[in-house]
N, C-alpha and C positions, 0 to 999 in steps of 0.2 A: 514091474509097473502095476499089474493087477493086484498083487499082494499089498502094495502100499496104498492103493486107491480104495481098498475095501477092508476095513478093520474087522477083526473077529466079531466084535460086538455088533457092528452094523449088519454083518451077514446073518448073525443069529436073529437079529430083529426082522430082517427081510424074510428069512426062512420061517420065522414064526407066523408072519402074515400069510405065507404060502402054505401053511400047515405042515411044515417039515420039522423034524426033530434033530437038533444039533447039541443036545445037552452034554454029551461026553465025547464030542468029536475031536479026534487027534488033529494037531496042526497040519500034518501032511495031507490028511483026508480033506481038511477044510480048504486047503489051497487047491486041491483037485476039484472041489465043489464050486469054487468061485466062478469059473466060466459058465457053469450052469445057471447060477444066480443072475449073472450079467445078461445071458441070453434071454432068460425069462423076463427080466426088467425091460429089455429092448422090445420083446414081443408085446408086453403090456402097454408100452408107450406107443408102438405102431398101431395097435388095435384101438387105442383110445381109453382102455380100461384104467390106465394110470392117471390120465387126465380127469376122468370121471371121479376116481377115488379121491384125488387131491383137491379138485376145484368144484366138483358137483355141477350144479345147473349152469354156472357161468362158463364152464368148459364147452357146453353145447351152444350157449348164446354167442360166445366168441368165435365159434367155428362158422364163419360166413361162407366158407367154401361148400359146406355140406348141408347147412340148415338155413331156413328162411322163416319169416314171421307172417307170411301171406294169409294164413288161416286164423290169425288172431281176431278177436271180436269182443264187443261189449257184452256184459252179462245183464239180462233184464231182471227187473224186480227191485224191491226195497227190502232191506234186512234190518231188523230191530233187535235190541237187547237192552236189558236193564243194568244200570250201574249204581252201586250203593256208595254214596259219598261219605257214609259214616265209617266205612272200613275199606279204604282204597285198595289195599293189598289183596283182599278177598275177591276182587274182580279179575285178577290175573288168571289167565287160562280159559276164561269164558269164550265160547264160540260166537262169532258174528256170522260166519258162513262155514258150512261143512256139507259137501256133496258126496262124502265118502271117499273121495280121492284128493280133493283140494280143501284146504282149511285156512280160515282167517280167524285169529284169536287175539285176545287182549294180552299184550306183552307188558304194559305198565299203565297205571293211572296215578298221576301225581298232582299234588298241590304245591306249586312253586313257592307259595307264601308271599307272593307279591303280584300286584296287578301289572306292574311293568314287565314282568317276565312271563305273563300269560295266565296266571291263576291256575285253574284246573286244566290239565292236559291228559290226553289218552293216546297210546300208541298201539298199533296192530302189527302182528307178524303174519306174513303170508307164507304158507307151507305148500309147495307143489311137488311134482314128481319129475324125475329125470332118468335117462338111460342112454345107451349108445344109439337108440332109435329116435331120440328127441326129448323134448321137455314141455311141460305145461304148468302154468301158474295163474291162479285166480288171485287178483290183487286190486288194490285201489290205484295202482300204478300201471301205466302202459310203457312197456319197454320197446324202444324203436332203434333203428339204425339210420343215422344221418348220412353215412357213407359206408364204403365197403368195410372199413375197419374202425369206424367211429360210432359210438353208441350214446344214447341219451334216454331219459325217462321222464315222464310227465304224470302229474297227479290227475286222475280222472274222477275219482270218487268225490262225492259231496256228502256232508254229514249235517244233521240237525239234532238238537237236543230239546226234549220236552220236559219242563220242570215247573212244578207249582202252577200248572195250568197254562203255561206260556211256552211258546216255541222259539228257539234261538238258532240262528245259522252259525255253524262252527267254521272257523277258518283253519287253513292248513298250518301245521306247526313244523312238519318235516317229512322228508321222503328219503329213500335210499335206493341204491342200485342193488344188484344181486350180491349183497354183502354176506349172505348166508348160503351154505351149500344147497339149501332147498328153497330159497326164496328171498324176500325183501321185507321192508318195514316202512310203515307210513303212520302219520299222526295228525292230531287236530288239537287246537285250543277249544275246549268244550263250550265255553261261554265267550261272547264278544266283550271287548273292553268296555263298551258303553253300559253293559249290564252291571258291571262293578261300579262304574262311576256314578250311576243313578241309584246305587244301593239296592237294586233288585236282587243281586247276587253278592254274597259275602265270601270270604275265604275260610269260613267255618260252617259250611253247609253240612247237614246231616241226613238229608233225604235221599230218595231213590229217583233217578231220572231215567228217561227212555231215550236211547239213541237210535236214529234211523240213518242208514247209509245206503246210498244208491250210486249208480254209474260205476259199478265194479267192472273190471276188465280181465278177460282171459287171454293171457299171452301163450301162444302156441309156437314152438320151434319145431318145424317139420323138415324132414329130409327133402333136399332139392330133387 
């Protein structure tokens, strides 16, 4: 049963992850080694290391038995950054927020090419920290539990754009759950639809705008 359940290739892969060398292992020796691999995998699963390795932050967030969100809170302050509309790709990677542990940075700035699809959009990636002791994430999104095993997330951040001497309120274009091992993603339509309709903004802008984001939220998963 064990021999059939664990191919030589799979075991070599697992052993590689564990820092073991099986480069020229004889089949008989490999069979003897299989129970050790299985025991190690079971220990990794029981301790939570396997879950952390495969799922990241969501493993902690999903563990309602051992972690809670009671210490989560809003982040004070407004955070600004410049976005160059003449070269959208050059904005990717710019930091909106960075406290040395948590980071929010530009993941994409796009021109959809149509007013009907939102015109200029921007998305941010939130990068947090996680371990067996808990997790923290500063984001525009608040992650909450509606029940013991049910989760939801709400956009908390608000963004405005200053361009050509005028300020525009940006609307939300999208949010995500903990889709990444270290965080989430959220985005905005930079300019309101009315600004395009009145020809204040075109789909061929080349200037530099200033974005201001406030109401960030620090999600904290602490041990019960």
